[in-house]
Structures are given as C-alpha cells and as structure tokens.
C-alpha positions as MATLAB code, in Angstrom:
seq = 'MGSNEHRSAQFTLHRVGTTMAKCMAPLLPHLSAEFFQHQPACTKKLILRDVLHFDEDDVEFHPQLDLVMEKVLQLKSELAAAAGPSCDLFKEEQQSFC';
ca = [
    -210.208   74.969   57.380;
    -210.636   78.603   56.437;
    -212.239   79.515   59.763;
    -211.095   82.514   61.767;
    -209.411   80.230   64.297;
    -207.533   78.386   61.556;
    -206.364   81.592   59.867;
    -205.389   83.078   63.239;
    -203.302   80.002   64.017;
    -201.625   80.212   60.594;
    -200.848   83.899   61.098;
    -199.407   83.256   64.561;
    -197.230   80.371   63.352;
    -196.014   82.454   60.408;
    -195.202   85.463   62.621;
    -193.413   83.418   65.288;
    -191.525   81.308   62.736;
    -190.456   84.322   60.685;
    -189.289   86.236   63.758;
    -187.329   83.245   65.069;
    -185.737   82.617   61.661;
    -184.643   86.257   61.406;
    -183.193   86.187   64.928;
    -181.187   83.019   64.340;
    -180.068   83.950   60.801;
    -176.692   85.386   61.923;
    -175.896   82.177   63.821;
    -177.666   79.527   61.729;
    -178.105   80.982   58.227;
    -178.719   77.646   56.516;
    -181.522   76.723   58.906;
    -183.107   80.153   58.463;
    -182.857   79.883   54.686;
    -184.506   76.465   54.801;
    -187.377   77.869   56.864;
    -187.966   80.634   54.318;
    -187.754   78.210   51.388;
    -190.817   76.420   52.750;
    -192.861   79.593   53.234;
    -195.144   80.165   50.236;
    -195.546   83.903   50.916;
    -191.792   84.609   50.970;
    -190.001   85.527   47.765;
    -186.360   84.657   47.151;
    -185.307   88.317   47.434;
    -186.887   88.533   50.874;
    -184.882   85.649   52.300;
    -182.585   86.866   55.107;
    -182.415   90.380   53.715;
    -185.106   91.913   55.892;
    -183.742   93.792   58.884;
    -185.317   92.809   62.186;
    -186.643   95.830   64.055;
    -187.681   95.746   67.684;
    -190.358   97.952   69.182;
    -188.454   99.598   72.015;
    -191.586  101.113   73.552;
    -192.355   97.802   75.251;
    -188.820   97.306   76.587;
    -188.307   97.855   80.285;
    -184.776   98.688   81.377;
    -183.777   97.648   84.858;
    -181.295  100.058   86.441;
    -179.647   97.281   88.448;
    -178.892   95.226   85.341;
    -175.685   97.167   84.648;
    -174.495   96.481   88.201;
    -175.307   92.790   87.894;
    -173.498   92.493   84.556;
    -170.493   94.343   85.959;
    -170.329   91.835   88.832;
    -170.707   88.900   86.417;
    -167.844   90.162   84.241;
    -165.699   90.768   87.320;
    -166.382   87.226   88.544;
    -165.562   85.857   85.096;
    -162.213   87.681   85.145;
    -161.430   86.377   88.625;
    -162.269   82.806   87.613;
    -160.115   83.102   84.496;
    -157.213   84.418   86.585;
    -157.610   81.581   89.101;
    -157.692   78.996   86.297;
    -154.288   80.085   85.070;
    -152.970   80.885   81.622;
    -154.962   79.678   78.681;
    -153.932   78.476   75.267;
    -155.077   80.358   72.157;
    -155.772   77.574   69.664;
    -156.364   80.010   66.825;
    -152.960   81.680   66.656;
    -151.372   81.134   63.268;
    -147.843   80.777   64.595;
    -148.833   78.032   67.011;
    -148.113   74.639   65.427;
    -149.443   72.232   68.033;
    -152.013   72.121   70.764;
    -151.032   73.084   74.315;
];
C-alpha cells in the first residue's frame, strides 16, 4: 500500500470510473450520482456538473462511415415500411393500446 503500483492503480480506477460516470450521467443520473458519492476526492458541487470534453486530436474519421450510416438508415426505413403502420403509444388523444 502506498507503492507506485498501488497509486497508479488507484489513479487509473479513479480516471476510468469518473469518465464512465460522466458519460452515463445523461442516461443513468442516479447511478452516476451514487458513484460520485463514494469518491472521497469529489465535492458535492462537482457531482454531475463537470462537462465532459473529448480530445479530438486522437479521433480518426473514416470517410466511408457516412455512406455506411446512410445505408443503415435507408435499410431501417425500408424495414419499417415493410412492417406496416405502427402505433404511437405516447399520443395523448389515444385512449387504448393498438
């Protein structure tokens, strides 16, 4: 305890846990808040208020990705059309399920 390896492991776990909690905060805010409540270095004002910034220098953009996504969305539309009309369960005027 207190060795370089131990402190390095603590730092890595803290960095990975903090980054994951910030990423999932919009979807699972209660779980993220619970993670931060158990972190001794985090103050209450810091909880879920820090904006997550990504270093875009390391990001590689693939030119074919737009083409692939366009094909995926086209296929999704074709499958939805083949499946037939759908029922919007969240319309206020709808009283019962389809």
